[in-house]
N, CA, C, O and the ligand as a Tripos MOL2 file, in Angstrom:
@<TRIPOS>MOLECULE
protein
  281   279    71     0     0
PROTEIN
NO_CHARGES

@<TRIPOS>ATOM
      1 N          64.2000  -17.6350  -86.6880 N.3       1 MET1
      2 CA         64.6880  -16.2510  -86.5870 C.3       1 MET1
      3 C          65.4900  -16.0740  -85.3090 C.2       1 MET1
      4 O          65.0260  -16.3990  -84.2160 O.2       1 MET1
      5 N          66.6820  -15.5610  -85.4600 N.am      2 ASN2
      6 CA         67.5310  -15.2940  -84.3100 C.3       2 ASN2
      7 C          67.0270  -14.0660  -83.5660 C.2       2 ASN2
      8 O          66.8350  -13.0040  -84.1580 O.2       2 ASN2
      9 N          66.8150  -14.2220  -82.2560 N.am      3 HIS3
     10 CA         66.2840  -13.1250  -81.4650 C.3       3 HIS3
     11 C          67.2000  -11.8990  -81.4830 C.2       3 HIS3
     12 O          66.7410  -10.7650  -81.3480 O.2       3 HIS3
     13 N          68.4860  -12.1430  -81.6500 N.am      4 ASP4
     14 CA         69.4540  -11.0440  -81.6420 C.3       4 ASP4
     15 C          69.1890  -10.0240  -82.7440 C.2       4 ASP4
     16 O          69.6560   -8.8880  -82.6620 O.2       4 ASP4
     17 N          68.4560  -10.4140  -83.7580 N.am      5 PHE5
     18 CA         68.1870   -9.4750  -84.8400 C.3       5 PHE5
     19 C          67.3090   -8.3080  -84.3850 C.2       5 PHE5
     20 O          67.2420   -7.2750  -85.0510 O.2       5 PHE5
     21 N          66.6400   -8.4820  -83.2460 N.am      6 ASP6
     22 CA         65.8610   -7.3780  -82.6970 C.3       6 ASP6
     23 C          66.7130   -6.1420  -82.4530 C.2       6 ASP6
     24 O          66.2380   -5.0110  -82.5480 O.2       6 ASP6
     25 N          67.9850   -6.3810  -82.1360 N.am      7 ARG7
     26 CA         68.8630   -5.2530  -81.8080 C.3       7 ARG7
     27 C          69.1910   -4.3990  -83.0210 C.2       7 ARG7
     28 O          69.7240   -3.2980  -82.8880 O.2       7 ARG7
     29 N          68.8780   -4.8980  -84.1810 N.am      8 LEU8
     30 CA         69.1640   -4.1380  -85.3900 C.3       8 LEU8
     31 C          68.0700   -3.1210  -85.7050 C.2       8 LEU8
     32 O          68.1930   -2.3250  -86.6360 O.2       8 LEU8
     33 N          67.0030   -3.1620  -84.9160 N.am      9 ARG9
     34 CA         65.9010   -2.2380  -85.1660 C.3       9 ARG9
     35 C          65.8280   -1.1820  -84.0810 C.2       9 ARG9
     36 O          66.0880   -1.4500  -82.9080 O.2       9 ARG9
     37 N          65.4710    0.0170  -84.4920 N.am     10 CYS10
     38 CA         65.2380    1.0940  -83.5410 C.3      10 CYS10
     39 C          63.9540    0.8020  -82.7680 C.2      10 CYS10
     40 O          62.9210    0.5240  -83.3760 O.2      10 CYS10
     41 N          64.0040    0.8610  -81.4290 N.am     11 PRO11
     42 CA         62.8130    0.5760  -80.6320 C.3      11 PRO11
     43 C          61.7220    1.6300  -80.7930 C.2      11 PRO11
     44 O          60.5700    1.3860  -80.4330 O.2      11 PRO11
     45 N          62.0650    2.7820  -81.3240 N.am     12 ASN12
     46 CA         61.0800    3.8490  -81.5050 C.3      12 ASN12
     47 C          60.3970    3.7590  -82.8640 C.2      12 ASN12
     48 O          59.1760    3.6270  -82.9380 O.2      12 ASN12
     49 N          61.1670    3.8300  -83.9220 N.am     13 CYS13
     50 CA         60.5730    3.8820  -85.2510 C.3      13 CYS13
     51 C          60.5500    2.5250  -85.9410 C.2      13 CYS13
     52 O          59.9910    2.3900  -87.0300 O.2      13 CYS13
     53 N          61.1600    1.5100  -85.3060 N.am     14 LYS14
     54 CA         61.1350    0.1190  -85.7850 C.3      14 LYS14
     55 C          61.8770   -0.0860  -87.0980 C.2      14 LYS14
     56 O          61.7670   -1.1440  -87.7170 O.2      14 LYS14
     57 N          62.6240    0.9140  -87.5200 N.am     15 ARG15
     58 CA         63.3690    0.7700  -88.7640 C.3      15 ARG15
     59 C          64.6820    0.0500  -88.5050 C.2      15 ARG15
     60 O          65.2590    0.1560  -87.4230 O.2      15 ARG15
     61 N          65.1420   -0.6760  -89.5010 N.am     16 LEU16
     62 CA         66.4610   -1.2820  -89.4220 C.3      16 LEU16
     63 C          67.5180   -0.1930  -89.4770 C.2      16 LEU16
     64 O          67.3950    0.7730  -90.2310 O.2      16 LEU16
     65 N          68.5470   -0.3590  -88.6770 N.am     17 TYR17
     66 CA         69.6360    0.6100  -88.7100 C.3      17 TYR17
     67 C          70.4570    0.4570  -89.9700 C.2      17 TYR17
     68 O          70.6970   -0.6440  -90.4660 O.2      17 TYR17
     69 N          70.8720    1.5930  -90.4620 N.am     18 LYS18
     70 CA         71.8680    1.6090  -91.5250 C.3      18 LYS18
     71 C          73.2120    1.9700  -90.8980 C.2      18 LYS18
     72 O          73.2610    2.6150  -89.8510 O.2      18 LYS18
     73 N          74.2820    1.5570  -91.5330 N.am     19 MET19
     74 CA         75.6030    1.7260  -90.9530 C.3      19 MET19
     75 C          75.9540    3.1900  -90.6580 C.2      19 MET19
     76 O          76.7280    3.4680  -89.7410 O.2      19 MET19
     77 N          75.3890    4.1230  -91.4290 N.am     20 ASN20
     78 CA         75.7470    5.5370  -91.2170 C.3      20 ASN20
     79 C          74.6620    6.3180  -90.4840 C.2      20 ASN20
     80 O          74.6970    7.5480  -90.4660 O.2      20 ASN20
     81 N          73.6820    5.6100  -89.8700 N.am     21 ASP21
     82 CA         72.6850    6.2920  -89.0500 C.3      21 ASP21
     83 C          73.3420    6.8450  -87.7870 C.2      21 ASP21
     84 O          74.1900    6.1900  -87.1800 O.2      21 ASP21
     85 N          72.9460    8.0450  -87.4010 N.am     22 GLN22
     86 CA         73.4430    8.6290  -86.1520 C.3      22 GLN22
     87 C          72.6230    8.0640  -84.9980 C.2      22 GLN22
     88 O          71.4020    8.2110  -84.9610 O.2      22 GLN22
     89 N          73.3120    7.4150  -84.0530 N.am     23 VAL23
     90 CA         72.6050    6.7450  -82.9590 C.3      23 VAL23
     91 C          73.2510    7.0680  -81.6170 C.2      23 VAL23
     92 O          74.3880    7.5340  -81.5420 O.2      23 VAL23
     93 N          72.4810    6.8030  -80.5550 N.am     24 PHE24
     94 CA         72.9940    6.8080  -79.2020 C.3      24 PHE24
     95 C          73.0190    5.3780  -78.6810 C.2      24 PHE24
     96 O          72.2350    4.5290  -79.1060 O.2      24 PHE24
     97 N          73.9460    5.1290  -77.7440 N.am     25 LEU25
     98 CA         73.9410    3.8930  -76.9760 C.3      25 LEU25
     99 C          73.7240    4.2860  -75.5210 C.2      25 LEU25
    100 O          74.4940    5.0710  -74.9670 O.2      25 LEU25
    101 N          72.6710    3.7410  -74.8960 N.am     26 ASP26
    102 CA         72.4290    4.0980  -73.4990 C.3      26 ASP26
    103 C          73.0240    3.0520  -72.5630 C.2      26 ASP26
    104 O          73.6100    2.0640  -73.0050 O.2      26 ASP26
    105 N          72.8640    3.2870  -71.2590 N.am     27 ASN27
    106 CA         73.5420    2.4100  -70.3080 C.3      27 ASN27
    107 C          72.8720    1.0520  -70.1630 C.2      27 ASN27
    108 O          73.3720    0.1970  -69.4330 O.2      27 ASN27
    109 N          71.7580    0.8370  -70.8390 N.am     28 LEU28
    110 CA         71.1570   -0.4920  -70.9170 C.3      28 LEU28
    111 C          71.5550   -1.1890  -72.2190 C.2      28 LEU28
    112 O          71.0060   -2.2290  -72.5820 O.2      28 LEU28
    113 N          72.5330   -0.5830  -72.9140 N.am     29 ASN29
    114 CA         73.0170   -1.1170  -74.1810 C.3      29 ASN29
    115 C          71.9350   -1.1350  -75.2530 C.2      29 ASN29
    116 O          71.9250   -1.9900  -76.1390 O.2      29 ASN29
    117 N          71.0350   -0.1800  -75.1520 N.am     30 THR30
    118 CA         70.0210   -0.0020  -76.1830 C.3      30 THR30
    119 C          70.5300    1.0100  -77.1940 C.2      30 THR30
    120 O          70.9930    2.0930  -76.8330 O.2      30 THR30
    121 N          70.4390    0.6490  -78.4470 N.am     31 VAL31
    122 CA         70.7930    1.5670  -79.5210 C.3      31 VAL31
    123 C          69.5210    2.2300  -80.0200 C.2      31 VAL31
    124 O          68.5240    1.5560  -80.2760 O.2      31 VAL31
    125 N          69.5530    3.5340  -80.1580 N.am     32 ILE32
    126 CA         68.3860    4.2650  -80.6700 C.3      32 ILE32
    127 C          68.8680    5.4150  -81.5450 C.2      32 ILE32
    128 O          69.9070    6.0190  -81.2800 O.2      32 ILE32
    129 N          68.1000    5.7080  -82.5910 N.am     33 HIS33
    130 CA         68.4400    6.8480  -83.4340 C.3      33 HIS33
    131 C          68.5290    8.1230  -82.6050 C.2      33 HIS33
    132 O          67.7470    8.3270  -81.6760 O.2      33 HIS33
    133 N          69.4740    8.9650  -82.9420 N.am     34 GLN34
    134 CA         69.5440   10.2550  -82.2460 C.3      34 GLN34
    135 C          68.2780   11.0620  -82.4780 C.2      34 GLN34
    136 O          67.8330   11.7840  -81.5860 O.2      34 GLN34
    137 N          67.6890   10.9510  -83.6660 N.am     35 LYS35
    138 CA         66.4670   11.7080  -83.9560 C.3      35 LYS35
    139 C          65.2450   11.0990  -83.2780 C.2      35 LYS35
    140 O          64.2150   11.7610  -83.1460 O.2      35 LYS35
    141 N          65.3530    9.8290  -82.8450 N.am     36 CYS36
    142 CA         64.2370    9.1620  -82.1790 C.3      36 CYS36
    143 C          64.3480    9.2550  -80.6640 C.2      36 CYS36
    144 O          63.4040    8.9120  -79.9530 O.2      36 CYS36
    145 N          65.4660    9.7050  -80.1730 N.am     37 TYR37
    146 CA         65.7050    9.7160  -78.7410 C.3      37 TYR37
    147 C          64.8190   10.7480  -78.0630 C.2      37 TYR37
    148 O          64.7870   11.9100  -78.4680 O.2      37 TYR37
    149 N          64.1080   10.3280  -77.0430 N.am     38 ASN38
    150 CA         63.2150   11.2300  -76.3160 C.3      38 ASN38
    151 C          63.8610   11.6170  -74.9900 C.2      38 ASN38
    152 O          64.0410   10.7640  -74.1210 O.2      38 ASN38
    153 N          64.2090   12.8820  -74.8250 N.am     39 PRO39
    154 CA         64.9000   13.3200  -73.6010 C.3      39 PRO39
    155 C          64.0670   13.1150  -72.3440 C.2      39 PRO39
    156 O          64.6130   13.0820  -71.2410 O.2      39 PRO39
    157 N          62.7610   12.9770  -72.4920 N.am     40 ASN40
    158 CA         61.9050   12.7910  -71.3250 C.3      40 ASN40
    159 C          61.9580   11.3830  -70.7670 C.2      40 ASN40
    160 O          61.5770   11.1540  -69.6190 O.2      40 ASN40
    161 N          62.4190   10.4540  -71.5530 N.am     41 THR41
    162 CA         62.5400    9.0740  -71.0900 C.3      41 THR41
    163 C          64.0050    8.6650  -71.1090 C.2      41 THR41
    164 O          64.3470    7.5300  -71.4390 O.2      41 THR41
    165 N          64.8530    9.6040  -70.7510 N.am     42 ILE42
    166 CA         66.2770    9.4300  -70.9750 C.3      42 ILE42
    167 C          66.9040    8.3900  -70.0500 C.2      42 ILE42
    168 O          66.6200    8.3370  -68.8530 O.2      42 ILE42
    169 N          67.7370    7.5920  -70.6250 N.am     43 TYR43
    170 CA         68.6970    6.8210  -69.8670 C.3      43 TYR43
    171 C          70.0470    7.4710  -70.1330 C.2      43 TYR43
    172 O          70.1800    8.2940  -71.0400 O.2      43 TYR43
    173 N          71.0200    7.1100  -69.3600 N.am     44 THR44
    174 CA         72.3350    7.6890  -69.5520 C.3      44 THR44
    175 C          72.9160    7.2830  -70.8990 C.2      44 THR44
    176 O          73.0610    6.0980  -71.2010 O.2      44 THR44
    177 N          73.2440    8.2920  -71.6990 N.am     45 VAL45
    178 CA         73.8870    8.0100  -72.9710 C.3      45 VAL45
    179 C          75.3580    7.7630  -72.7150 C.2      45 VAL45
    180 O          76.0630    8.6440  -72.2220 O.2      45 VAL45
    181 N          75.8210    6.5840  -73.0430 N.am     46 LYS46
    182 CA         77.2280    6.2960  -72.7880 C.3      46 LYS46
    183 C          78.0780    6.3090  -74.0530 C.2      46 LYS46
    184 O          79.3060    6.2950  -73.9760 O.2      46 LYS46
    185 N          77.4380    6.3360  -75.2050 N.am     47 ASP47
    186 CA         78.2120    6.4450  -76.4370 C.3      47 ASP47
    187 C          77.2980    7.0060  -77.5160 C.2      47 ASP47
    188 O          76.0760    6.8710  -77.4500 O.2      47 ASP47
    189 N          77.9050    7.6300  -78.4970 N.am     48 LYS48
    190 CA         77.1390    8.1310  -79.6310 C.3      48 LYS48
    191 C          78.0240    8.1400  -80.8510 C.2      48 LYS48
    192 O          79.2520    8.1660  -80.7590 O.2      48 LYS48
    193 N          77.3790    8.1190  -81.9870 N.am     49 GLY49
    194 CA         78.1190    8.0830  -83.2440 C.3      49 GLY49
    195 C          77.2660    7.3990  -84.2900 C.2      49 GLY49
    196 O          76.0560    7.2480  -84.1190 O.2      49 GLY49
    197 N          77.9010    6.9880  -85.3710 N.am     50 THR50
    198 CA         77.1380    6.2350  -86.3530 C.3      50 THR50
    199 C          76.9440    4.8150  -85.8310 C.2      50 THR50
    200 O          77.6980    4.3470  -84.9780 O.2      50 THR50
    201 N          75.9360    4.1460  -86.3470 N.am     51 TYR51
    202 CA         75.6610    2.7720  -85.9460 C.3      51 TYR51
    203 C          76.8990    1.9000  -86.1390 C.2      51 TYR51
    204 O          77.2120    1.0510  -85.3040 O.2      51 TYR51
    205 N          77.5920    2.1210  -87.2450 N.am     52 LYS52
    206 CA         78.8050    1.3590  -87.5260 C.3      52 LYS52
    207 C          79.8590    1.5700  -86.4360 C.2      52 LYS52
    208 O          80.4960    0.6190  -85.9840 O.2      52 LYS52
    209 N          80.0340    2.8290  -86.0220 N.am     53 GLU53
    210 CA         81.0210    3.1350  -84.9850 C.3      53 GLU53
    211 C          80.6480    2.4840  -83.6550 C.2      53 GLU53
    212 O          81.5060    1.9550  -82.9490 O.2      53 GLU53
    213 N          79.3550    2.5300  -83.3220 N.am     54 ILE54
    214 CA         78.8910    1.9710  -82.0510 C.3      54 ILE54
    215 C          79.1420    0.4740  -81.9870 C.2      54 ILE54
    216 O          79.6810   -0.0230  -80.9970 O.2      54 ILE54
    217 N          78.7610   -0.2440  -83.0230 N.am     55 ILE55
    218 CA         78.9190   -1.6990  -82.9640 C.3      55 ILE55
    219 C          80.3790   -2.1080  -83.0670 C.2      55 ILE55
    220 O          80.7610   -3.1800  -82.5970 O.2      55 ILE55
    221 N          81.1920   -1.2640  -83.6760 N.am     56 GLU56
    222 CA         82.6090   -1.5920  -83.7440 C.3      56 GLU56
    223 C          83.3070   -1.3130  -82.4120 C.2      56 GLU56
    224 O          84.2650   -2.0020  -82.0600 O.2      56 GLU56
    225 N          82.8330   -0.3050  -81.6670 N.am     57 ARG57
    226 CA         83.4730    0.0620  -80.4010 C.3      57 ARG57
    227 C          83.0460   -0.8250  -79.2490 C.2      57 ARG57
    228 O          83.7600   -0.9210  -78.2510 O.2      57 ARG57
    229 N          81.9000   -1.4730  -79.3640 N.am     58 ASN58
    230 CA         81.3530   -2.2210  -78.2480 C.3      58 ASN58
    231 C          81.3250   -3.7090  -78.5630 C.2      58 ASN58
    232 O          80.5650   -4.1540  -79.4230 O.2      58 ASN58
    233 N          82.1560   -4.4740  -77.8660 N.am     59 PRO59
    234 CA         82.3780   -5.8810  -78.2190 C.3      59 PRO59
    235 C          81.1210   -6.7340  -78.1820 C.2      59 PRO59
    236 O          81.0380   -7.7340  -78.8940 O.2      59 PRO59
    237 N          80.1240   -6.3550  -77.3550 N.am     60 PHE60
    238 CA         78.9200   -7.1860  -77.2780 C.3      60 PHE60
    239 C          78.0920   -7.1170  -78.5470 C.2      60 PHE60
    240 O          77.1490   -7.8900  -78.7140 O.2      60 PHE60
    241 N          78.4360   -6.1970  -79.4480 N.am     61 PHE61
    242 CA         77.7620   -6.1500  -80.7410 C.3      61 PHE61
    243 C          78.5530   -6.8800  -81.8260 C.2      61 PHE61
    244 O          78.2110   -6.8230  -83.0080 O.2      61 PHE61
    245 N          79.6050   -7.5600  -81.4070 N.am     62 SER62
    246 CA         80.5130   -8.1270  -82.4150 C.3      62 SER62
    247 C          79.8100   -9.1210  -83.3310 C.2      62 SER62
    248 O          80.2010   -9.3020  -84.4840 O.2      62 SER62
    249 N          78.7500   -9.7760  -82.7980 N.am     63 ASP63
    250 CA         78.0330  -10.7230  -83.6400 C.3      63 ASP63
    251 C          77.1820  -10.0450  -84.6880 C.2      63 ASP63
    252 O          76.6550  -10.7020  -85.5860 O.2      63 ASP63
    253 N          77.0440   -8.7310  -84.5810 N.am     64 LEU64
    254 CA         76.2880   -7.9840  -85.5750 C.3      64 LEU64
    255 C          77.1850   -7.3360  -86.6140 C.2      64 LEU64
    256 O          76.7090   -6.8260  -87.6280 O.2      64 LEU64
    257 N          78.4840   -7.3590  -86.3580 N.am     65 THR65
    258 CA         79.4180   -6.7380  -87.2800 C.3      65 THR65
    259 C          79.7140   -7.6960  -88.4280 C.2      65 THR65
    260 O          80.0560   -8.8560  -88.2010 O.2      65 THR65
    261 N          79.5870   -7.2240  -89.6290 N.am     66 PRO66
    262 CA         79.9360   -8.0850  -90.7560 C.3      66 PRO66
    263 C          81.3740   -8.5770  -90.6470 C.2      66 PRO66
    264 O          82.3140   -7.7900  -90.5350 O.2      66 PRO66
    265 N          81.5150   -9.8820  -90.6820 N.am     67 GLN67
    266 CA         82.8470  -10.4550  -90.5310 C.3      67 GLN67
    267 C          83.4970  -10.5940  -91.9020 C.2      67 GLN67
    268 O          82.9100  -11.1400  -92.8370 O.2      67 GLN67
    269 N          84.6990  -10.0970  -91.9970 N.am     68 SER68
    270 CA         85.4570  -10.3020  -93.2190 C.3      68 SER68
    271 C          86.4670  -11.4160  -92.9800 C.2      68 SER68
    272 O          87.4310  -11.2420  -92.2330 O.2      68 SER68
    273 N          86.2470  -12.5390  -93.6030 N.am     69 SER69
    274 CA         87.1390  -13.6730  -93.4090 C.3      69 SER69
    275 C          88.3610  -13.5150  -94.2760 C.2      69 SER69
    276 O          88.3120  -13.6580  -95.4980 O.2      69 SER69
    277 N          89.4580  -13.2150  -93.6130 N.am     70 THR70
    278 CA         90.7020  -13.0150  -94.3460 C.3      70 THR70
    279 C          91.6110  -14.2170  -94.1740 C.2      70 THR70
    280 O          92.7140  -14.2400  -94.7200 O.2      70 THR70
    281 ZN         64.4550    5.3890  -84.9750 Zn       71 ZN71
@<TRIPOS>BOND
     1     1     2 1
     2     2     3 1
     3     3     4 2
     4     3     5 am
     5     5     6 1
     6     6     7 1
     7     7     8 2
     8     7     9 am
     9     9    10 1
    10    10    11 1
    11    11    12 2
    12    11    13 am
    13    13    14 1
    14    14    15 1
    15    15    16 2
    16    15    17 am
    17    17    18 1
    18    18    19 1
    19    19    20 2
    20    19    21 am
    21    21    22 1
    22    22    23 1
    23    23    24 2
    24    23    25 am
    25    25    26 1
    26    26    27 1
    27    27    28 2
    28    27    29 am
    29    29    30 1
    30    30    31 1
    31    31    32 2
    32    31    33 am
    33    33    34 1
    34    34    35 1
    35    35    36 2
    36    35    37 am
    37    37    38 1
    38    38    39 1
    39    39    40 2
    40    39    41 am
    41    41    42 1
    42    42    43 1
    43    43    44 2
    44    43    45 am
    45    45    46 1
    46    46    47 1
    47    47    48 2
    48    47    49 am
    49    49    50 1
    50    50    51 1
    51    51    52 2
    52    51    53 am
    53    53    54 1
    54    54    55 1
    55    55    56 2
    56    55    57 am
    57    57    58 1
    58    58    59 1
    59    59    60 2
    60    59    61 am
    61    61    62 1
    62    62    63 1
    63    63    64 2
    64    63    65 am
    65    65    66 1
    66    66    67 1
    67    67    68 2
    68    67    69 am
    69    69    70 1
    70    70    71 1
    71    71    72 2
    72    71    73 am
    73    73    74 1
    74    74    75 1
    75    75    76 2
    76    75    77 am
    77    77    78 1
    78    78    79 1
    79    79    80 2
    80    79    81 am
    81    81    82 1
    82    82    83 1
    83    83    84 2
    84    83    85 am
    85    85    86 1
    86    86    87 1
    87    87    88 2
    88    87    89 am
    89    89    90 1
    90    90    91 1
    91    91    92 2
    92    91    93 am
    93    93    94 1
    94    94    95 1
    95    95    96 2
    96    95    97 am
    97    97    98 1
    98    98    99 1
    99    99   100 2
   100    99   101 am
   101   101   102 1
   102   102   103 1
   103   103   104 2
   104   103   105 am
   105   105   106 1
   106   106   107 1
   107   107   108 2
   108   107   109 am
   109   109   110 1
   110   110   111 1
   111   111   112 2
   112   111   113 am
   113   113   114 1
   114   114   115 1
   115   115   116 2
   116   115   117 am
   117   117   118 1
   118   118   119 1
   119   119   120 2
   120   119   121 am
   121   121   122 1
   122   122   123 1
   123   123   124 2
   124   123   125 am
   125   125   126 1
   126   126   127 1
   127   127   128 2
   128   127   129 am
   129   129   130 1
   130   130   131 1
   131   131   132 2
   132   131   133 am
   133   133   134 1
   134   134   135 1
   135   135   136 2
   136   135   137 am
   137   137   138 1
   138   138   139 1
   139   139   140 2
   140   139   141 am
   141   141   142 1
   142   142   143 1
   143   143   144 2
   144   143   145 am
   145   145   146 1
   146   146   147 1
   147   147   148 2
   148   147   149 am
   149   149   150 1
   150   150   151 1
   151   151   152 2
   152   151   153 am
   153   153   154 1
   154   154   155 1
   155   155   156 2
   156   155   157 am
   157   157   158 1
   158   158   159 1
   159   159   160 2
   160   159   161 am
   161   161   162 1
   162   162   163 1
   163   163   164 2
   164   163   165 am
   165   165   166 1
   166   166   167 1
   167   167   168 2
   168   167   169 am
   169   169   170 1
   170   170   171 1
   171   171   172 2
   172   171   173 am
   173   173   174 1
   174   174   175 1
   175   175   176 2
   176   175   177 am
   177   177   178 1
   178   178   179 1
   179   179   180 2
   180   179   181 am
   181   181   182 1
   182   182   183 1
   183   183   184 2
   184   183   185 am
   185   185   186 1
   186   186   187 1
   187   187   188 2
   188   187   189 am
   189   189   190 1
   190   190   191 1
   191   191   192 2
   192   191   193 am
   193   193   194 1
   194   194   195 1
   195   195   196 2
   196   195   197 am
   197   197   198 1
   198   198   199 1
   199   199   200 2
   200   199   201 am
   201   201   202 1
   202   202   203 1
   203   203   204 2
   204   203   205 am
   205   205   206 1
   206   206   207 1
   207   207   208 2
   208   207   209 am
   209   209   210 1
   210   210   211 1
   211   211   212 2
   212   211   213 am
   213   213   214 1
   214   214   215 1
   215   215   216 2
   216   215   217 am
   217   217   218 1
   218   218   219 1
   219   219   220 2
   220   219   221 am
   221   221   222 1
   222   222   223 1
   223   223   224 2
   224   223   225 am
   225   225   226 1
   226   226   227 1
   227   227   228 2
   228   227   229 am
   229   229   230 1
   230   230   231 1
   231   231   232 2
   232   231   233 am
   233   233   234 1
   234   234   235 1
   235   235   236 2
   236   235   237 am
   237   237   238 1
   238   238   239 1
   239   239   240 2
   240   239   241 am
   241   241   242 1
   242   242   243 1
   243   243   244 2
   244   243   245 am
   245   245   246 1
   246   246   247 1
   247   247   248 2
   248   247   249 am
   249   249   250 1
   250   250   251 1
   251   251   252 2
   252   251   253 am
   253   253   254 1
   254   254   255 1
   255   255   256 2
   256   255   257 am
   257   257   258 1
   258   258   259 1
   259   259   260 2
   260   259   261 am
   261   261   262 1
   262   262   263 1
   263   263   264 2
   264   263   265 am
   265   265   266 1
   266   266   267 1
   267   267   268 2
   268   267   269 am
   269   269   270 1
   270   270   271 1
   271   271   272 2
   272   271   273 am
   273   273   274 1
   274   274   275 1
   275   275   276 2
   276   275   277 am
   277   277   278 1
   278   278   279 1
   279   279   280 2
@<TRIPOS>SUBSTRUCTURE
     1 MET1         2 RESIDUE 1 A MET
     2 ASN2         6 RESIDUE 1 A ASN
     3 HIS3        10 RESIDUE 1 A HIS
     4 ASP4        14 RESIDUE 1 A ASP
     5 PHE5        18 RESIDUE 1 A PHE
     6 ASP6        22 RESIDUE 1 A ASP
     7 ARG7        26 RESIDUE 1 A ARG
     8 LEU8        30 RESIDUE 1 A LEU
     9 ARG9        34 RESIDUE 1 A ARG
    10 CYS10       38 RESIDUE 1 A CYS
    11 PRO11       42 RESIDUE 1 A PRO
    12 ASN12       46 RESIDUE 1 A ASN
    13 CYS13       50 RESIDUE 1 A CYS
    14 LYS14       54 RESIDUE 1 A LYS
    15 ARG15       58 RESIDUE 1 A ARG
    16 LEU16       62 RESIDUE 1 A LEU
    17 TYR17       66 RESIDUE 1 A TYR
    18 LYS18       70 RESIDUE 1 A LYS
    19 MET19       74 RESIDUE 1 A MET
    20 ASN20       78 RESIDUE 1 A ASN
    21 ASP21       82 RESIDUE 1 A ASP
    22 GLN22       86 RESIDUE 1 A GLN
    23 VAL23       90 RESIDUE 1 A VAL
    24 PHE24       94 RESIDUE 1 A PHE
    25 LEU25       98 RESIDUE 1 A LEU
    26 ASP26      102 RESIDUE 1 A ASP
    27 ASN27      106 RESIDUE 1 A ASN
    28 LEU28      110 RESIDUE 1 A LEU
    29 ASN29      114 RESIDUE 1 A ASN
    30 THR30      118 RESIDUE 1 A THR
    31 VAL31      122 RESIDUE 1 A VAL
    32 ILE32      126 RESIDUE 1 A ILE
    33 HIS33      130 RESIDUE 1 A HIS
    34 GLN34      134 RESIDUE 1 A GLN
    35 LYS35      138 RESIDUE 1 A LYS
    36 CYS36      142 RESIDUE 1 A CYS
    37 TYR37      146 RESIDUE 1 A TYR
    38 ASN38      150 RESIDUE 1 A ASN
    39 PRO39      154 RESIDUE 1 A PRO
    40 ASN40      158 RESIDUE 1 A ASN
    41 THR41      162 RESIDUE 1 A THR
    42 ILE42      166 RESIDUE 1 A ILE
    43 TYR43      170 RESIDUE 1 A TYR
    44 THR44      174 RESIDUE 1 A THR
    45 VAL45      178 RESIDUE 1 A VAL
    46 LYS46      182 RESIDUE 1 A LYS
    47 ASP47      186 RESIDUE 1 A ASP
    48 LYS48      190 RESIDUE 1 A LYS
    49 GLY49      194 RESIDUE 1 A GLY
    50 THR50      198 RESIDUE 1 A THR
    51 TYR51      202 RESIDUE 1 A TYR
    52 LYS52      206 RESIDUE 1 A LYS
    53 GLU53      210 RESIDUE 1 A GLU
    54 ILE54      214 RESIDUE 1 A ILE
    55 ILE55      218 RESIDUE 1 A ILE
    56 GLU56      222 RESIDUE 1 A GLU
    57 ARG57      226 RESIDUE 1 A ARG
    58 ASN58      230 RESIDUE 1 A ASN
    59 PRO59      234 RESIDUE 1 A PRO
    60 PHE60      238 RESIDUE 1 A PHE
    61 PHE61      242 RESIDUE 1 A PHE
    62 SER62      246 RESIDUE 1 A SER
    63 ASP63      250 RESIDUE 1 A ASP
    64 LEU64      254 RESIDUE 1 A LEU
    65 THR65      258 RESIDUE 1 A THR
    66 PRO66      262 RESIDUE 1 A PRO
    67 GLN67      266 RESIDUE 1 A GLN
    68 SER68      270 RESIDUE 1 A SER
    69 SER69      274 RESIDUE 1 A SER
    70 THR70      278 RESIDUE 1 A THR
    71 ZN71       281 GROUP 0 **** ****
């Protein structure tokens, strides 16, 4: 099992992300559901959007983006 697959799960609810889930990206590059985000344990939110948008905008997630071999 590739350890990188851990990043596909929400650290709060442990569910796998779906491409259209609304998520935040914090300054530790942790992705978390917007509905799971706890303001009391907040890190700086540096990006937000759907999971698909986040991984497409941030190059370090490129290995998680489905590659279309053209
Ligand atoms: Zn969650």
